[in-house]
Structures are given as structure tokens and as C-alpha cells.
C-alpha positions as CSV (number, residue, x, y, z in Angstrom):
1,X,-13.5,-35.7,-19.2
2,X,-14.3,-32.1,-17.6
3,X,-13.0,-28.9,-18.8
4,X,-12.3,-26.1,-16.7
5,X,-12.1,-22.7,-18.2
6,X,-10.3,-20.0,-16.0
7,X,-11.4,-16.1,-16.8
8,X,-8.5,-13.9,-17.9
9,X,-8.3,-11.6,-14.8
10,X,-5.9,-8.8,-14.8
11,X,-3.7,-8.8,-12.1
12,X,-3.9,-6.6,-9.3
13,X,-0.5,-5.0,-8.8
14,X,0.9,-4.8,-5.3
15,X,2.5,-1.8,-3.8
16,X,5.4,-2.9,-2.2
17,X,7.2,-0.5,0.3
18,X,9.9,-1.1,2.5
19,X,9.1,-2.0,6.0
20,X,10.4,-2.0,9.3
21,X,10.6,-5.6,10.6
22,X,12.0,-7.6,13.3
23,X,13.9,-10.8,12.3
24,X,15.2,-13.4,14.6
25,X,18.9,-13.5,15.7
26,X,18.6,-17.5,15.6
27,X,20.4,-18.7,12.7
28,X,18.0,-21.9,12.5
29,X,14.9,-19.8,13.1
30,X,13.4,-18.0,10.1
31,X,10.7,-15.9,11.9
32,X,10.5,-12.4,11.6
33,X,7.1,-9.7,11.8
34,X,6.7,-6.5,11.3
35,X,7.8,-3.7,13.8
36,X,4.4,-1.6,14.1
37,X,2.4,-5.1,15.2
38,X,5.0,-6.2,17.7
39,X,4.1,-5.4,21.7
40,X,7.6,-4.7,23.1
41,X,10.3,-2.1,22.3
42,X,13.0,-5.3,22.1
43,X,10.7,-8.3,21.4
44,X,11.4,-11.9,21.6
45,X,11.2,-14.5,19.1
46,X,7.8,-16.2,19.3
47,X,9.2,-19.3,18.2
48,X,12.3,-19.9,19.9
49,X,12.8,-17.6,22.3
50,X,15.8,-15.8,20.9
51,X,16.4,-11.8,20.5
52,X,15.4,-10.1,17.4
53,X,17.0,-7.7,15.2
54,X,15.6,-4.7,13.6
55,X,15.9,-4.8,9.4
56,X,13.8,-3.3,6.5
57,X,12.2,-5.5,4.4
58,X,10.4,-5.1,0.9
59,X,6.7,-6.4,1.8
60,X,3.1,-5.2,0.5
61,X,1.6,-2.4,1.8
62,X,-1.3,-2.8,4.6
63,X,-4.0,-0.8,3.8
64,X,-6.1,-0.2,7.2
65,X,-9.9,0.6,7.1
66,X,-11.1,3.7,9.0
67,X,-13.6,2.1,11.0
68,X,-14.2,5.2,13.1
């Protein structure tokens, strides 16, 4: 029987920040998206086409690389 060994790596801490999101108002739909990635000021849900409400949720920080 083969044995597999995992190296013990240090876990990288993820920086969680409060992020503005749009969340679907339909109770049966669990879709949400970050406000910074929405294309309109009052988006519709991409899954069920219901209206969305603005809320805050703790999410991992997105680090953007400067490509300029």
C-alpha cells in the first residue's frame, strides 16, 4: 500500500475586510456579487433576474497587481 506524506506548511493568513456586496432579494436564490465588479448602479441578479440589495459582508481582500 502506498503511503502519502504531506509536508507541514505554514497556513497563510487571509486578510478579511468588510466589503460592499449586492445580494439577491429573492429568498430562493443565494446569488451575490461584489459591488466593485457590478456594471450598473442597481444591478439585477444574473441568475434569477430579481432586484438586488446593497449589504456588507466580510470577504477575503483582493490584491490587484499594478500592470501599468
